[in-house]
C-alpha positions in Angstrom: 62.4 -29.5 -59.0 59.6 -32.1 -59.2 59.2 -33.1 -63.0 55.5 -31.6 -63.8 57.0 -28.2 -62.0 59.8 -28.4 -65.0 57.4 -29.5 -67.7 54.7 -26.5 -66.6 57.5 -24.1 -67.1 58.3 -25.5 -70.8 54.4 -25.1 -71.5 54.2 -21.8 -69.9 57.1 -21.0 -72.5 55.7 -22.4 -75.3 52.3 -19.8 -74.6 54.6 -17.0 -74.1 54.5 -15.6 -77.9 50.7 -16.3 -78.1 47.6 -16.5 -76.2 48.0 -13.2 -74.5 44.2 -13.1 -73.5 44.8 -16.4 -71.8 48.0 -15.3 -70.1 46.2 -11.8 -68.5 43.4 -14.2 -67.1 45.3 -16.8 -66.0 47.5 -14.5 -63.7 44.1 -14.2 -61.9 43.7 -18.3 -61.2 45.2 -20.1 -58.0 48.5 -21.8 -58.8 46.4 -25.4 -58.4 44.3 -24.3 -61.4 46.7 -22.1 -63.3 49.5 -25.0 -63.9 46.9 -27.5 -64.9 45.2 -25.0 -67.2 48.5 -24.3 -68.5 49.2 -28.1 -69.5 46.0 -27.8 -71.2 46.3 -24.9 -73.4 49.7 -26.4 -74.1 48.6 -29.2 -75.5 45.8 -27.3 -77.4 48.3 -25.5 -79.2 50.5 -28.0 -79.9 47.6 -29.9 -81.4 46.3 -26.5 -83.4 49.7 -25.9 -84.8 50.2 -29.4 -85.9 47.3 -29.1 -88.1 47.8 -25.5 -89.2 51.3 -25.7 -89.9 52.0 -29.1 -90.8 52.4 -30.1 -94.2 50.2 -33.3 -94.3 47.2 -32.8 -92.3 46.0 -36.4 -92.9 49.5 -37.6 -91.1 49.1 -34.5 -88.5 45.8 -35.9 -87.5 46.8 -39.3 -87.1 50.1 -38.8 -84.8 47.5 -36.2 -82.6 45.2 -39.2 -82.1 48.0 -41.6 -81.0 49.5 -39.0 -78.8 46.0 -38.4 -77.0 45.5 -42.5 -77.1 49.7 -42.6 -75.7 48.6 -40.0 -72.9 45.4 -41.7 -71.8 47.2 -45.0 -71.8 49.8 -43.4 -68.9 52.4 -43.6 -71.7 52.8 -40.0 -72.8 55.4 -39.2 -75.4 58.6 -38.4 -73.9 57.8 -34.3 -74.5 56.9 -32.2 -71.5 53.7 -30.9 -72.9 53.0 -34.6 -73.3 53.7 -35.4 -70.0 52.2 -32.5 -68.1 48.7 -33.1 -70.0 49.0 -36.8 -69.2 49.0 -36.0 -65.6 46.6 -33.4 -65.8 44.0 -35.4 -67.3 44.5 -38.3 -64.6 44.3 -36.0 -61.8 41.0 -34.0 -62.7 39.7 -37.3 -64.6 39.1 -35.7 -68.0 37.5 -38.1 -70.0 39.2 -38.8 -73.2 36.2 -37.8 -75.2 36.8 -34.0 -74.4 40.4 -33.5 -75.9 39.2 -36.0 -78.7 36.3 -33.6 -80.0 38.7 -30.9 -79.8 40.9 -33.0 -82.3 38.0 -33.9 -84.4 37.3 -29.9 -84.4 41.0 -29.0 -85.8 40.2 -31.9 -88.2 37.5 -30.2 -89.8 39.7 -27.0 -90.2 42.2 -29.6 -92.1 39.3 -30.2 -94.3 38.3 -26.5 -95.0 34.8 -27.6 -93.9 32.0 -24.7 -94.5 29.0 -24.6 -92.2 25.9 -24.1 -93.9 23.8 -22.4 -90.8 24.4 -21.1 -87.5 23.6 -24.4 -85.8 26.4 -26.2 -87.8 29.0 -23.5 -86.9 28.0 -23.7 -83.4 29.0 -27.8 -83.8 32.7 -26.7 -84.7 32.9 -23.9 -82.2 31.5 -27.0 -79.6 34.8 -29.1 -80.4 37.4 -26.6 -80.8 36.4 -24.2 -77.6 33.3 -25.3 -75.7 35.8 -28.8 -74.8 38.5 -26.2 -73.4 35.8 -24.4 -71.3 34.5 -28.1 -69.9 38.0 -29.0 -69.2 38.9 -25.7 -67.7 35.9 -26.3 -64.9 37.4 -29.7 -64.5 40.4 -28.4 -63.3 38.6 -26.2 -61.0 36.9 -29.1 -59.2 33.7 -28.5 -61.1 31.5 -31.7 -62.5 28.0 -30.2 -62.0 26.2 -30.5 -65.6 24.5 -27.2 -64.8 28.2 -25.7 -64.3 29.9 -27.4 -67.3 26.9 -26.2 -69.8 27.9 -22.5 -68.6 31.8 -23.0 -68.9 30.9 -24.4 -72.4 28.7 -21.6 -73.4 31.8 -19.2 -72.2 34.1 -21.8 -74.9 31.5 -21.2 -77.5 30.9 -17.5 -77.2 35.1 -16.8 -77.2 35.1 -18.8 -80.6 32.4 -16.8 -82.0 34.1 -13.8 -81.1 37.5 -15.0 -82.3 35.6 -16.0 -85.8 34.1 -12.2 -86.0 37.7 -10.9 -85.1 39.6 -12.8 -88.1 37.2 -12.8 -90.8 39.6 -11.0 -93.0 42.6 -13.2 -92.1 40.7 -16.1 -92.2 39.7 -15.4 -96.0 43.4 -14.3 -97.0 44.1 -17.8 -96.1 41.4 -19.6 -97.8 39.2 -20.3 -94.5 35.5 -19.4 -94.1 33.5 -19.9 -91.0 30.7 -17.4 -91.6 27.2 -19.4 -92.2 26.7 -19.9 -95.6 22.7 -19.2 -95.5 23.9 -15.7 -93.9 25.8 -14.7 -96.9 23.3 -16.0 -99.1 20.7 -13.9 -97.6 23.4 -10.9 -97.5 23.7 -11.6 -101.6 27.6 -12.5 -100.9 29.0 -15.3 -102.9 31.6 -17.4 -101.0 33.9 -17.9 -103.5 34.0 -14.4 -105.0 34.4 -13.3 -101.4 37.3 -15.7 -100.8 39.2 -14.8 -104.3 39.0 -10.9 -103.0 38.1 -10.1 -99.4 36.7 -6.6 -99.3 34.4 -5.2 -96.5 31.1 -4.2 -97.5 28.2 -2.9 -95.1 26.5 -6.5 -95.7 29.6 -8.2 -94.6 29.4 -5.8 -91.6 25.9 -7.1 -90.8 26.9 -10.7 -90.5 29.8 -9.9 -88.5 27.6 -8.1 -86.1 25.1 -10.8 -86.0 27.6 -13.3 -85.2 29.0 -10.7 -82.3 25.5 -10.7 -81.1 25.2 -14.3 -80.7 28.4 -14.1 -79.1 27.1 -11.5 -76.6 24.1 -14.2 -75.5 26.3 -16.5 -75.0 28.7 -14.4 -72.5 25.6 -13.3 -70.4 24.7 -17.2 -69.9 28.0 -17.9 -69.1 28.5 -15.3 -66.3 25.6 -17.1 -64.7 28.0 -20.1 -63.9 30.5 -17.6 -62.0 28.6 -18.5 -58.7 29.0 -22.1 -59.3 32.9 -21.9 -59.5 35.2 -21.9 -56.2 35.8 -18.5 -55.1 39.5 -18.3 -55.9 38.4 -19.2 -59.5 35.7 -16.5 -60.2 37.8 -13.5 -60.8 40.0 -15.0 -63.2 37.1 -16.6 -65.0 35.1 -13.4 -64.9 38.1 -11.6 -66.4 38.2 -14.0 -69.1 34.9 -13.3 -70.4 35.2 -9.9 -70.2 38.6 -9.6 -72.1 36.8 -11.6 -74.6 33.7 -9.8 -75.2 36.1 -6.7 -75.1 37.4 -7.8 -78.3 34.1 -8.2 -79.7 33.5 -4.7 -79.0 36.6 -3.0 -80.6 35.1 -5.2 -83.9 31.9 -3.7 -83.6 33.5 -0.1 -83.1 35.1 -0.4 -86.4 31.6 -0.7 -87.8 32.7 -4.5 -87.8 35.6 -4.3 -90.4 37.3 -7.1 -89.7 38.6 -7.3 -93.3 41.3 -4.4 -93.1 42.0 -4.6 -89.5 42.2 -7.0 -86.4 41.2 -6.1 -83.2 43.4 -6.3 -80.1 42.3 -5.3 -76.5 45.4 -3.3 -75.0 47.1 -4.4 -71.8 45.9 -1.7 -69.6 42.5 -2.2 -70.7 42.9 -6.0 -69.7 44.1 -4.8 -66.4 40.7 -2.7 -66.1 38.5 -5.3 -67.4 40.2 -7.6 -64.9 39.3 -5.1 -61.8 35.7 -5.1 -63.0 35.6 -8.4 -62.9 35.8 -8.2 -58.9 32.4 -7.3 -57.7 30.7 -9.6 -59.8 33.1 -12.5 -58.8 32.8 -11.9 -54.9 29.1 -11.4 -55.1 28.0 -13.0 -58.3 24.2 -13.5 -59.4 23.0 -17.2 -59.7 20.2 -16.9 -62.9 18.1 -19.3 -63.0 19.0 -22.5 -64.9 19.1 -22.4 -68.6 19.6 -25.9 -70.9 23.1 -26.6 -72.5 23.2 -25.4 -76.2 22.6 -28.7 -78.0 25.8 -28.4 -79.7 27.6 -28.9 -76.3 25.3 -31.2 -74.5 28.0 -34.4 -75.7 31.0 -33.0 -74.0 28.6 -32.3 -70.8 27.2 -35.9 -70.9 30.7 -37.5 -71.2 31.6 -36.6 -67.7 30.7 -39.0 -65.4 29.1 -37.6 -62.1 31.1 -38.8 -59.1 29.7 -39.1 -56.0 31.8 -38.7 -52.7 32.6 -42.1 -51.5 33.7 -42.5 -47.8 37.4 -43.9 -48.0 37.8 -47.4 -46.7 39.7 -46.6 -43.6 36.7 -44.0 -43.2 34.1 -46.8 -43.2 36.2 -49.2 -41.3 35.8 -46.5 -38.4 32.5 -45.9 -38.8 31.8 -49.5 -38.6 33.6 -49.5 -35.2 31.7 -47.0 -33.9 28.5 -48.6 -34.5 29.8 -52.0 -33.2 30.9 -49.9 -29.8 27.2 -48.5 -29.6 25.1 -51.8 -30.2 27.9 -53.3 -27.5 27.2 -50.4 -25.0 23.5 -50.9 -25.7 23.5 -54.7 -25.1 25.7 -54.4 -21.7 23.2 -51.2 -20.8 20.0 -54.1 -21.2 22.0 -56.7 -19.4 22.6 -54.7 -16.0 20.6 -55.2 -12.9 18.3 -52.5 -12.9 17.8 -50.1 -9.5 14.8 -48.7 -8.3 14.3 -45.7 -6.1 13.3 -46.5 -2.5 
């Protein structure tokens, strides 16, 4: 069995215990996309765990940067995740700036960074999730800026949904992602909330506000389905619907994500995947929408590669022109025949 297949199997095993929504949607992607996507998600998972679960976040961050540099130098660490990731970024020409942005976002996590306003939160979401959306588009063979803008919209929308779902879990771990100016406007003191996380209608209104922003981005992202290869549309459409459904579950509980964690059952995921088929087959192409400012640096990092004929093709083309020119010279030199 080729080494890449062995390494991908190890990546899949790593992700088996979590990333359920990714797996549900990835089953609908063609193997040519599913395997490299698995490599990307495995590396992201390893990076996230290194920061979240390690005893020394600073050392973990330095280690991640070294691993990333090694992968891009073509000398990945002797690990199936690193080897699969290195092969993927090389094959699909994924700029190093994109996974580096993700690691930067994880570093912000390790600092316990707070976000003064929604724009600052979007800067964070662009790094930890918009980056993944762009990488996914690249492994599908999509590089057009407008398509990358919609892919990064979807990544950010998913991250905002995660934040809305995990307010209580994050608070009990000492983490707070809700914009501080939103909290201040609702009369919620961040330190008091972290000391004793409790649900209140005012907090629920903030969570709903976050879900509303995510909903806008899901709608923007849906316009990008038409820009994807046909065999990728159902999988990506399903992923968007499944994550949006998580937000719907949060909203259905009066936005109380302190005392419960919203989940979408497997049977519901299957229904959502089926519902994605009609819009995937006949997607509606909406008017072009500018990228989120927070995502712009990710999109700009991707060079727009023009299709260039292979050298052999150029040689054949030159030979053809030479033969045509030779035939024209012969025709001009030949004696003229006149009708009697």
